[in-house]
N, C-alpha and C positions, 0 to 999 in steps of 0.2 A: 254178793257182794259184801265184804267186811267193810264198816264205815271208817275204823281206825285205819285200816290196810289201805282202802281210798283215799284218804286225804294224805297218807304218807307218800304215796306213789301218784298222787295228782290224777287219779284216775277220774275224779269228778268233773274234771275238764271236757271229757268227751261228750261231743254234742250226739253223734250218732255213732254208735260202737262198729266200730272199724271203717266208717268212711271219712270222718270229720275228727280233729282234735285239735285243741289249743294248748301250744306249748306253755310252760310256766312263765318263758320268758316274755310272751306275748301279754299275758295276763299282768305282769308286773310292768310291762310298757305302756298299756292303755290305763292301769291304775295311777301310775306315775305322770302321764299327761292329765288326766282328771283332777289329781290334786294341784299340779301346776296351774290349770285353769282356775279351779277354786282360790288358789291363792293370787292370783294375778286380779281375778275381779273383786274378791272381798279385802284384798290388801289396803288398797287406797283409802276404803270407806274406814276401815277398822284405826289405821293409823291416823286418819283425821279425827276421828272420836278420841283416840287416845289422846291426842296433842289438846284437844278443846278441854278434855276432861281434867289434864294436869292443869293447863291455865287456869281453868277453873279452881281446881283444888287450891292453887296457890295462892290466889286471891282469896278463897274463903278461910284459908288457913291465916292471911295476914289480916284481913278485917275480922275474923272470928265471928263469919256469919256461916251459920250451919244448915242454910235451906236447903231440902233435897231437890227441890225444883228449879232451882239456881243452876244445878248442874246437870239437870235433865233437858231442860229447854233448849240451852246452845246445842248441845248434843244433837237433838232432833233436829235442830234448825240447819244445822252443818250436814248432817247427813240427807236432808231432803234436798238441799242446793246441790250437792256433790252428786245424787242421784240423777238430778237434771241435767248436770254439767257432762258426767261420763256416764252415765246410762245407756246411750247409743253405742258407746265402746263397748261397755260390758255385753250388750246384747250381740255386738258383732263377735266378741270374743268366744260366747258360747255356741253360736251358729258355726264357727269356724271350726271350732272343736268337734261339733255333731257331724258336720259334714266330712271331716277327716275321719272320723269313726266309720262313717257309711261307706265311705269309698277304700276303706281298709279290710272292710268285712270278706272280700274274696282271699286277700292275704291271709287272715287268721284261720280261714277254712281250708288250706291247703295242706 
């Protein structure tokens, strides 16, 4: 099998030649769902760190204090507090996504 031709024709998605194969739309759907789960889980943490960093940066600019730990420690504290608050939800999102993947395996192998 020529590798360039296989990538172009999506033959590399064939699990067992002649028996089962994944469509390109299936691969795109699974990838899209995985990326959305990543956004749901990482979004609140990254957004909160962004807001805290922006507020600390404004305070540092107003007071002319340029200490690196002054911006790092509050971000770390907010991150730890948020993980304690929404960590259970994040794990449930991951578990639900994984369960959906496992339940959809027979659909992908048709």
